[in-house]
N, C-alpha and C positions, 0 to 999 in steps of 0.2 A: 514623651515615649518612656519605655521600660530602658532604653540603653542611653537616656542623657544622665551624665554623671550626678544628681542628686540621686534619683532612683538608684543607679547602684551602688551610692553609699549606704543608701538604706536596703540593701539586701543583702551588703555585707554586712550590716550592724546581726540582719536575719542568721545569715551563714558565721557571726561566731559563737551562737548559742553552742552548738555538739561541740565546739571545741574547746568553752568556758568550759562545760558541761563534764569533760572527760580530763583537764584540767586538775579540776577541783577532785573526781575521784581518784587519782593520786596519791592522794593524803599525804604531799611532800610540800616542805617549805618554798622549796624552791617552786615545783610547779604552779603552786599559788601565788609567788613572785609573778611568774610566766602569765598569768589567768588574769593578775592584777594588772600588767602591761597589755592584753587583747581585748581586757573589760575597759580599759581605758582611750582605747581606739574606738571602740565599737560607740562608748559613751559620746566620744568628740564627733564620730559621723551623723549622731544626733541633731548637734547643731550644725554642721557644714551642711548637710541637706539642704534645709530650709533657706539658710544665709546661700548659699549659691544659688536657690531656684529661684530666689527674688531678685538675686543680683541678675543672673544672666534673663531672667523672665522666662524661666523656665516652670511655673506653678502648673501643676494638671490637677486632676479630678483623681487620675490615676496615683501620684504621689500625695494627693491629700488621704487618701487612703492608704496606703500604705505606710505612711511615716508614725502614726497612733497605732498600729497593728505591730509595728515593730518594736515600739516602746513595751508598747502590753505583753508581746515574745519574752523581748529579753528579759523584763522585770520578771514576768510571770515564771518562765521558765528556772530560773536562778533561785528564788525564793523556792520551788520545789525541790531543788538540788539541795541546796543549804538545806533545807528540812531534814529531805532525805541519807543526807549524809550529815546532819548532826551538830552542823556547823550556824546553828542560832541558837542564842542563849536560849534557856527556858520559854522567857515571857515574850519574845519576841517574836515566835512563835504565832503568838495570837493575833498581835497585830499585821503578820505577812496574812492570816486567814482575813483578815476585815481589808486587807488593801484586794487578793484576791477576791472576794467576794464585789466589791466596787467596780472592781474592772469588770467582772463580767455582766451584771448590772448593766453599768454605760455600754457595755460593746452591744448586749441583747437593743436595748433603746434605741441604739444607734441604728443599727439594723432595721427593727419594727419602723421607727420613722424613715430609713430609706426606703423603704416598701409604699408608704405612704406618698409620697416625695420633696419629704422635709429635710431638713440638716440641724445637725449639732455641734455649731461650731465648739472649737477648746475655747479655754479659756484661758487670763494668766496665772491664775490659784492653781487648776491643773499642769500647767508649766511648772510650777513651784513644785510641784507635788511631785511631779517625774523628775526632778531635779534633787528634792532630796532624797529619794530611795533611789533615786541612782549612785549617788555619795554613798549613804546607809551601806546600800548592797558592795562598793567595793571595800567597805571598809571590813565587814563580814568573808568578803572572799578571800583576801590576803590572811585576816586572823591576826592574832599573835605570833603565829611563827613566822608566817611571812615580815612582820615587824620586828623581829628578834633578826633575824637574819641580815634584814636591811638595816642595823643598826640602830634599831626602833624600839627598843625592848621595853622603854620605860615607856609607850606608848601602849593602854587596854584596847587595843583596833576591834576585836570582838566586844568589846561593851561598847565601846562606840556606838559600834552598826550596829548593835541592836537599842541602843538611846537614838538614833538617827530614824530608825523604823518605824518604831511610837511616835516620832515626832511628826514623821512624815501620813502619819495619819490623820493627824488634825487635817490639814487639806487636801486629804483622801476624800475623810468623811465629807466634808463642807461643801468641795466641787463637786462630788455624787451629786450631793442632797440638790444642789442649784442643778446641775443636769437631769434631774429627775422633776421639781419642778417648771422647767424651762419646757423640758419634753412632755409634759403632761398637760401643761398651757397650750404649744402650739397643737399637740393628739386633737383637745377640745375645739379649739379653734377652728382645725379644719372640716369636725364631723361640723359643729354649726354653719358653716359656710356651705357642706354638702346637703345639711337640712334647709336651708335658705331657699337652695337652691330648689328642691326636691317640692318642697309645698309653695313656691312661685310658681 
């Protein structure tokens, strides 16, 4: 149900998005530190909602649908905000574009497969992809200003975030290709079964 704690945590992750965008728009190291705290809490809910759902046996189709949607909304919205506010190192913008293309393609594939009563389960590599992206975005949200404010001026936070974002492209592309081939294989198998029934 929507009122189960795991689903509430997922909804809170979605609700954190406008708060984070507003904080980033302030262009202040203090606001960036607060944004990092809010973002960290949102990322923790990504772990907790699944862990609690399994422990309390509150797994549901609604939760399975909402969890990846919340992740994609969080990552996609923040990448767009960071790009629009020029918080992305120049070349990592292209990494963000690759990530967005992959997410849109996989989401479209999942929607089509759902219409054919087929599923596309999440893979471990996709979870690693999401984890690396979230860490990268955390560094980019804080930036060098937040690092300096926290007494970590020696840490090139923005550069680290940009490098990690590019690093996340590797599992992003590999897992996306895996979803595409697996999805097409299931679609073709389903069409073959339908053709067999018709010919019979």
